[in-house]
N, C-alpha and C positions, 0 to 999 in steps of 0.2 A: 339521511346525507348519510347515514353509515354505511345504506345498501350498496351506495353508489362507490364505496370502496373496502366492499368486500372482498372482491374478484384481487384487488391488488394485495388487501390484508393476506391473501393464499398465497399468494407467489411469497410474499415478504418470508412466511412461516418459513417455505423453503429454501430460501434466501438466510435467514439463519441459523437453520440447520447447517447448511453446506460451509459457512462463516466459521463457523462456530466450532466444526470439523479441522477446518485451517487452520484455527489460531489454536487447536489443541495442539496438532499433528505438526505445526511447526514450532511449537515450544516446547514439545514432547522429544523429537530427534535429537536437540544439537543436547540436553539436558543427558539423553540414557546414552550417547553417545560420547559425552562427559565422566560417566562412571566406567564405559565400556574401555574405556582409554584410548579412543579416536583421537587421530593427529588434529592440530589445529587447523592444519593446510585441509584435512579431509572434513571437518566440519565447516570451512569458510566454500569450499568447495559444492557442498550440499547447497548453502543459500544462492550459489551464482548457480550452479543448476537448476534449482527452481524457479529463478527469474529468467535465464535462456530458454526453458519450455513456456513460461509463460508470456513472453513476448512471441515466441513461436507459434504460442495458439491463438495470440490474436491474429497472427499474419493468416492462420489454418485454417481455425477452426470453422469460419463461413462457410466455407468450400466444404465441411463435411454437416452441417446445418442444414446447406442449399437439401442437398441429395438425401439424408435421411429424415428430414424433416425435425421438425424444433425438439418436438414429445421425443421420440427415438432417441435421435441426437442427444438431447439432456441425459435423459436412460444413460446411454453407454457412458455418457461422461461422469457422473455420480456414482454409479457403479465401478467406475478404473477406477475412483478416488476410493471407495471402500477396500479395492481390494489391492490397490498400492498399500494404503494404512496396515492393512490385514499382513500385507508379505513383510513389509520395513520390521511388523514383531514376531515374525516367525524368522526371518534371514537375517540376524545379528552381525552384521559386517557393512565395515565402511564403505567400501567400491560398490557393492550391492544397492548402498541406500544412494551415492550419487547420484547413480543410473535411473532410483527410482523417484529419486525429488525429481529430474526432468520431467518423468511422465506425467508428477503430480502437477506440475506447472502447466504445462500442455492442456492436460484435465480440467483443471480449475481455471482458467480462461474462456476455455471453451464452455462450460457450465456455468459462468458468470455471463458473457454473453448472451447466452439465449434468456437467462431471467430477466438481465435489464434493457432487454429487446423487448420481449413480453409484456414488463414492466410500463416501458414505453409508450405501446402501442392501445397501452390503457388510461394513459394519460393523456389531460385535453388542455390545452392552454390557460383554462380556467385553474386548474387542478394542479398542474406541473410543478407546480414551487411546493406543494404539500410533497406530491407524492417523493420528487426529488428529495426532500428535509427528511421522510421518512426513513427513504432508504438510506442515508448516509446514519441518519439514528442506529436502524438496525446494523450497517457496519462497521460501528465503533462497539457497541453493545456487546453485538454477537462474536467479534473476535477478541473480546477482554472476556465474554464470559466463557470461550472456550480455552481461554489462557488459563484460567483460575480453577479450570476443573483440575488442571496439574496438581492444586495446591493441596486438593483433596487425595490424592491418589498414588503410589507406587510407582516411580517412573523405573525400577528395576524389575516389575510386573510385566506380563503381557496385556492386563485389564484397561490401562488408557489407551493402548493399540484396538482392542476391541471396541470401546467407547467410539472410538473417532469412528468404526467403521459404520459401527449402528448410526451415526450422525450422518454421513455420508448417506446411509440409505433413507433416514428420515426424509430425508431431504427431496429423494422422489417424491415423494407421496403426496404434494401439494398440484404440482405438474401433472402426474400419474391420473388424477382423479379430475383437472379442470375439465368444465364446456365449454370454456371460455374459445375462442376463435384464433388461430395461431395467426402470431405476426408476419408482416413480410419478411423476406429474405434477407440475410442481414450481409450486409456491405462488405466489402475488401475493404482490408485496412492499408494505406499509401502512406509512408513516409518521406516525405519533403523537407531534406535537413537544411539544402542551400535557402530553401524559401522562408523555414522558421527563425535560421538565424540575419535575413534577409530584413524581416519582419521586426525581430525581437532578438538582437546582439545577447542582450542581459539574458534573457528568458531562455534562449536556448541554453546558452551555458550553464546555467543555472540551476536548471533541472536536470541535466547531467549530473554536475557534482551534486546534489541535494540527492541524488538516486546512490550517488557515491555512498553517501554519510549514512543516510536511513538504509540503501542493504544492510549495513556492516553493524550497525546496530541490532537491525532485526534478525539477522542472524547470528551473531556472536554476542548481545546482550548477556542471553541466557548463561553463556558460556564463560564469560566475566563475570556475574553472579555466582556462578560453582566455585570458581577458581578462586576467590577469596571468602568462602567458605561460608557465603548466609544461607538460608534454609531454600531449601523450594520452594515453601508460599510465601517466602519474600522474594525470592525471583519472579514469581508469576505476577505477585503486589507491583515488583518495580515494573516490566515488564507494559501493566496498563496503564500504570500511572504516566508515563511518557508519551501513551496515547491521550490518553484524559488531560492533561497537561494542555499537549500542542494542541487537541481539541478547543480548551476553553479560552486561548489564547486567540486564536485567529481572527474571531469575530474582534476584540479591542484594536490589534494590530492591524487587522483590516481596515477598521473603518480611521484609523489615524494615517491608513495609505491614501485614503480617500481625499486627504485634506491638504496633504504636502505630495512631492516626488515620490512617487513608492520606490525607488531607488535606494532612497535615501533607508526609510521604513528595510528594507530588503537586505541592504547592508550593516544598519543596525541589529538586525536579527540574527544575523550572521555570524557579526561579531560578540552575541550572548552567548550564541551557541556555540561557539571555537572557548569562551574563556572558560563556560561553566567546563566541557571536556578537559581543557587542558591545569584547569584545577584540581579534576579529580586525576588527572595524569600525574600531576606533582604532587600531590597532599595521600595519594593510596588511602582511602579512607574504608577500615573494614567494621565499621559501626553498621548497622543495619538500617539505622536511623537518618547516619548521615548519607549513606548510601542513596539511598530513596528520598531521600532534599535534593540533593546534587543532580542526581538523574531526573530527576522530577522537572526540576530550572530549568535541564539541556533541552530537554523533551518540547518545554514550553516555546521556547527558541526555535528550534530546529523543526518541531512539525508545523510551524505557521509559514518558515516560506515559502514549500511549494503554491500554496493558495496566491502569497502573493506576487509570485514570480509569472503564473499563469494569467495574475490579473492585470498585469503590466505587459503582457502580452496580447490580450483583446482590445486594452486600451487602443494600440497600435495596428490593429487588427480589424477588417469590415464586418460587421455583424453576422453577414452571411458565411464569415470562413469562421465562423465560434466553433463549431466541432471539428474542422481540419487541424485548426492550429492546437485545439485546446490537446486534440489526439493526438497526434503529432508529439508536444511537450510530454502527454503524459510516455511516450514511448520513448522517448531521451531518457528520462527517468526511468522507465525500465531496464535499459541498457547498463543506466549507471549502475542501479541493484544487482549487476552480472562483474561489476569491478571491484563495487565495496567487500564484500567478503573477502576475496583473495588480498586485498591492501591490508585488512584490520588481520587477517589470520595468518601473514607473513609479519608485523608488526608483533602482533603477541605473541608468536613464538619464538622472533628472537629479542624481544626484550620483557614482557610481562604481561598481566594480564589487561592493566592502563595502558598498551598501545594502541588499544582498540580505541581510547577516547585520541590517542593522536593521530590518528587515521583520520577523525572526523574533523578536527581541529585541524587537517590540512586541507578537505574540502570545503570547509566554512569560511577558512582566511581565503582562500584560494576564491571564492566566491564572494567575498565580501571586496578584496583586493578589486576585481575585475569588474564588480560594481561601481566604485568608486571611478573604476579609472575612465566607464562607458558617460557617466556624468559629466563628466566636463565636454565628450564627444558629441553628444545628444540631447538638445532641448526637453525636457517632459514635455509630455501632452497636455494642453490646458484643462485643468479641472472640471471646469465644464463641458468636454468634450470625452470623458470617460462615462464607464457604466458602473454603476455601485458595486462595491466589493462584494462577491460572495466566497463561500467557503467552498472548499475542493477537498475531495477525498485525494488522501498522500500515500494512501496504500496499496500494496504491489495488488493487492486483491480487487479492482478495479480494473473494469476495461476501457478500451475508446468507444463502447458503445451506450456505456452510463453516461458520456454525454449528452446524449441525443435527449435525456431528460430533465438535465436543465433547463432551470427556466429560462435563461437567457436565449436558448432559440426558440424563443415563443417568431420574434421577425422571422426567421428563417422557416417558421412550420408556415405563416400567414402568407407567407412570397412563393 
């Protein structure tokens, strides 16, 4: 049985190195930028540039892969990531970093699309659920592992930039030596906003607002931690705990949404995230213990929202439209992550570090209010007509190509 998964495990090792590099670099830059005295606006723009590059890569990277082939294209993407990581260590300048982050986002989108399409090619209808689950485990564990590397290094030195470059290069090896047949050509990504809204107004608006909140936190959470005076190790732990808490809460929240109108669970989780964000904003905790507890509670609510929103959209969609609908929602989420860092940076600069949570609370309260409004306008899908809830990746390090791994695509694959 293990032999059947050996090619997939090899690809997952490459994925692990790539995601660890992404997690390390994404946390290192705001911390080093804070030390160098970069403005809050510039730090926010780095997040916006990354998200913009990533979304652009989702649209244009398939053309590069079709022209160069999967192995050569992935080598170019991963090598570019290593070059950019090393350049950020050599050139300490906020404007250069903003530009380089856009390039990083583009190359990461391309690299992920290659690996995800390769994994999908190796998955069968019988093991698709296992492959998808393994990929999600690697996604969360590797990003957190990369972030925790920061805790053991010195953000003021160049060593962590070098380690990032090494991790990018290590991600090349599994695909470079693989003897597996190349996957089918990547498909072009299309976004039908009008169709997404017509299918489920709540899910379309929700994914945009969730992207705003998660983009703000993912970009500036480390800056918040640095400015309130907690240690680098505690910042790394804080960023990881938010993701862990969200991942742990997805399943119970999803199971609850299977038994009732998903929109009530969506609105409730949004209110919960807004509540803890407002508590942090109002009480300004400075003790590391309280900060870790409050941010983990925030993450438990905030990082369940995306999966519930996608499940609600798929309740209204035809089974053969799963990839199109879920991929479109993921891109709306990506557009939101471009807006969130700018809004949060403005509030943090105008007020205090906790302005970050005022920005996320605004997004979550808007989501909760709009969801309650839509409940009165549209009846819920009968429970018997729904698909069972499945966890979804709610991180910017996942492309629409990953959705083809989802076991709910089985019906489409058989058609």
